C-alpha positions as CSV (number, residue, x, y, z in Angstrom):
1,X,-18.5,-3.2,-14.6
2,X,-18.5,-6.3,-16.7
3,X,-15.4,-8.4,-16.8
4,X,-13.1,-7.6,-19.7
5,X,-13.3,-10.4,-22.3
6,X,-11.0,-10.7,-25.3
7,X,-11.9,-8.2,-28.1
8,X,-11.8,-9.1,-31.8
9,X,-12.5,-6.3,-34.2
10,X,-11.3,-4.4,-37.2
11,X,-9.3,-1.4,-36.0
12,X,-9.4,2.3,-36.8
13,X,-6.0,3.9,-37.3
14,X,-5.3,7.4,-35.7
15,X,-1.5,7.3,-35.6
16,X,-0.9,10.9,-34.7
17,X,1.2,12.0,-31.7
18,X,-0.2,14.2,-28.9
19,X,-3.9,13.9,-29.6
20,X,-5.3,15.7,-26.6
21,X,-8.5,15.4,-24.6
22,X,-9.8,18.6,-26.2
23,X,-9.8,16.9,-29.5
24,X,-11.3,13.7,-28.1
25,X,-14.2,15.6,-26.6
26,X,-14.2,19.4,-27.2
27,X,-14.9,21.6,-24.2
28,X,-18.4,22.6,-25.3
29,X,-19.4,18.9,-25.1
30,X,-17.9,17.8,-21.8
31,X,-21.3,18.0,-20.1
32,X,-23.0,15.8,-22.7
33,X,-25.5,13.4,-21.0
34,X,-26.3,9.9,-22.2
35,X,-24.5,7.4,-24.4
36,X,-25.9,8.8,-27.7
37,X,-24.8,12.4,-26.9
38,X,-21.4,11.3,-25.7
39,X,-20.8,9.2,-28.9
40,X,-21.9,12.2,-31.0
41,X,-19.4,14.4,-29.1
42,X,-16.4,12.1,-29.8
43,X,-13.9,14.0,-31.9
44,X,-16.8,16.3,-32.8
45,X,-14.8,19.3,-34.1
46,X,-12.5,17.1,-36.2
47,X,-15.4,15.2,-37.7
48,X,-17.1,18.5,-38.6
49,X,-13.9,20.0,-40.3
50,X,-12.1,17.0,-41.7
51,X,-14.1,15.0,-44.3
52,X,-11.5,12.3,-44.3
53,X,-11.3,11.8,-40.5
54,X,-11.2,8.2,-39.4
55,X,-14.6,8.2,-37.7
56,X,-16.2,8.9,-41.1
57,X,-15.1,5.5,-42.5
58,X,-17.9,3.1,-43.4
59,X,-17.0,0.5,-40.7
60,X,-16.1,3.0,-37.9
61,X,-19.3,2.4,-36.0
62,X,-18.5,-1.3,-35.6
63,X,-14.9,-0.9,-34.6
64,X,-14.0,-1.6,-31.0
65,X,-10.2,-1.1,-31.4
66,X,-8.5,2.3,-31.9
67,X,-4.8,2.4,-32.8
68,X,-3.4,5.7,-31.6
69,X,-0.1,7.6,-31.7
70,X,2.3,8.5,-28.8
71,X,1.1,10.5,-25.8
72,X,-2.5,9.9,-26.6
73,X,-4.9,11.6,-24.2
74,X,-2.6,14.4,-23.1
75,X,-4.0,17.8,-22.1
76,X,-6.7,18.4,-19.5
77,X,-7.8,15.6,-17.2
78,X,-11.5,15.4,-18.4
79,X,-13.0,12.0,-17.7
80,X,-15.6,12.7,-20.4
81,X,-12.9,11.8,-23.0
82,X,-13.0,8.2,-21.7
83,X,-16.8,8.3,-21.5
84,X,-17.1,9.4,-25.2
85,X,-14.7,6.7,-26.4
86,X,-16.7,4.1,-24.5
87,X,-20.0,5.5,-25.7
88,X,-18.8,5.1,-29.3
89,X,-18.0,1.5,-28.7
90,X,-14.2,1.4,-28.3
91,X,-13.1,-1.2,-25.8
92,X,-9.4,-0.9,-26.2
93,X,-6.8,1.6,-27.4
94,X,-3.4,0.5,-28.8
95,X,-0.5,2.9,-28.7
96,X,3.0,3.3,-27.4
97,X,2.3,5.8,-24.5
98,X,-0.7,7.4,-22.9
99,X,-1.2,10.3,-20.6
100,X,-1.3,8.9,-17.0
101,X,-4.5,10.6,-16.0
102,X,-6.2,9.7,-19.2
103,X,-5.1,6.1,-18.9
104,X,-6.5,5.9,-15.4
105,X,-9.8,7.3,-16.5
106,X,-10.0,4.7,-19.3
107,X,-9.3,1.9,-16.9
108,X,-11.9,3.1,-14.5
109,X,-14.4,2.9,-17.3
110,X,-13.4,-0.6,-18.6
111,X,-11.5,0.7,-21.6
112,X,-8.1,-0.9,-21.9
113,X,-5.1,1.2,-23.0
114,X,-2.6,-1.2,-24.5
115,X,1.1,0.0,-24.5
116,X,3.1,-1.7,-27.2
117,X,6.8,-1.5,-27.8
118,X,7.6,1.1,-30.4
119,X,8.7,-1.5,-33.0
120,X,5.6,-3.7,-32.5
121,X,3.4,-0.6,-32.7
122,X,5.1,0.4,-36.0
123,X,4.6,-3.1,-37.4
124,X,0.9,-3.0,-36.4
125,X,0.4,0.4,-38.0
126,X,2.1,-0.9,-41.2
127,X,-0.1,-4.0,-41.3
128,X,-3.3,-2.0,-40.8
129,X,-2.2,0.7,-43.3
130,X,-1.8,-2.0,-46.0
131,X,-5.0,-3.9,-45.0
132,X,-7.5,-1.9,-43.0
133,X,-9.8,-4.8,-42.7
134,X,-7.3,-6.9,-40.7
135,X,-9.0,-8.3,-37.6
136,X,-7.2,-7.5,-34.3
137,X,-7.6,-9.5,-31.2
138,X,-6.7,-8.0,-27.8
139,X,-6.5,-10.6,-25.0
140,X,-6.0,-9.0,-21.6
141,X,-5.6,-12.3,-19.8
142,X,-2.8,-13.4,-22.1
143,X,-1.6,-9.8,-22.5
144,X,-1.4,-10.1,-26.3
145,X,-2.4,-8.3,-29.4
146,X,-2.9,-10.8,-32.3
147,X,-3.3,-10.4,-36.0
148,X,-3.3,-13.2,-38.6
149,X,0.2,-14.8,-38.4
150,X,1.5,-12.2,-36.0
151,X,1.4,-11.6,-32.2
152,X,2.6,-8.8,-30.0
153,X,2.9,-8.8,-26.2
154,X,2.2,-6.0,-23.7
155,X,2.1,-5.6,-19.9
156,X,0.0,-3.6,-17.5
157,X,0.0,-3.6,-13.8
158,X,-1.1,-6.8,-12.1
159,X,-3.7,-4.9,-10.0
160,X,-5.3,-3.2,-13.0
161,X,-5.3,-6.4,-15.0
162,X,-7.1,-8.3,-12.2
163,X,-9.6,-5.5,-11.7
164,X,-10.6,-5.5,-15.3
165,X,-10.7,-9.3,-15.6
166,X,-12.9,-9.5,-12.5
167,X,-15.1,-6.6,-13.6
168,X,-14.4,-4.5,-10.5
169,X,-13.8,-0.8,-9.9
170,X,-11.9,0.4,-6.9
171,X,-15.0,0.9,-4.8
172,X,-16.2,-2.7,-5.4
173,X,-12.6,-3.9,-4.7
174,X,-12.8,-2.3,-1.3
175,X,-16.3,-3.5,-0.5
176,X,-15.4,-7.1,-1.4
177,X,-12.8,-7.0,1.3
178,X,-15.0,-5.6,4.0
179,X,-14.6,-8.5,6.3
180,X,-10.8,-8.5,6.0
181,X,-10.7,-4.7,6.6
182,X,-13.0,-5.1,9.7
183,X,-10.7,-7.9,11.1
184,X,-7.6,-5.7,10.6
185,X,-9.3,-2.7,12.3
186,X,-10.3,-5.0,15.3
187,X,-6.7,-6.2,15.5
188,X,-5.5,-2.6,15.5
189,X,-8.0,-1.6,18.2
190,X,-6.8,-4.5,20.4
191,X,-3.2,-3.6,19.9
192,X,-3.8,0.0,20.8
193,X,-5.7,-1.2,23.9
194,X,-2.8,-3.3,25.0
195,X,-0.4,-0.5,24.5
196,X,-2.6,1.9,26.6
197,X,-2.8,-0.7,29.4
198,X,1.0,-1.2,29.4
199,X,1.5,2.6,29.5
200,X,-0.8,3.0,32.5
201,X,0.8,0.1,34.3
């Protein structure tokens, strides 16, 4: 993965509660292959049945920020939901709460779910409702969401933050510590050998 750099973009507003993964990528599209197919599958059923859905807006294709409602990503644990969001071009989601499994799937795919305090999220939604073209900057290193003349703070786990900033997934994190792991295993082998000799003696 590439390291997660600050994102500045206009934002799409989908401030509905309990948007589940079946809405994000319907079941008939979970086996979509390739970025174009995954992007086309994103919210496919809603895009077909709701002419006013947010992804139909003229600047939707350029948006990298999606502001969502509480409990976003609930439902089944399909990782394809994160893939589809990433394929569309979203790099960060801003809400108040996310389903744990969905959040982990996003983080594994370099998409940052930002949990804001409810009051800050409500203020953000209000600003974007009045001026949809407001630029939003998400800075993971500083853990801030910034609008003109306004800034909100958020926190994520130190481990997840460092993984995204360094562009690592869990496998690369382990492989980068191969020498330290080998040294630990050698020390354990020596300790076991000493215990066995003591037991025999």
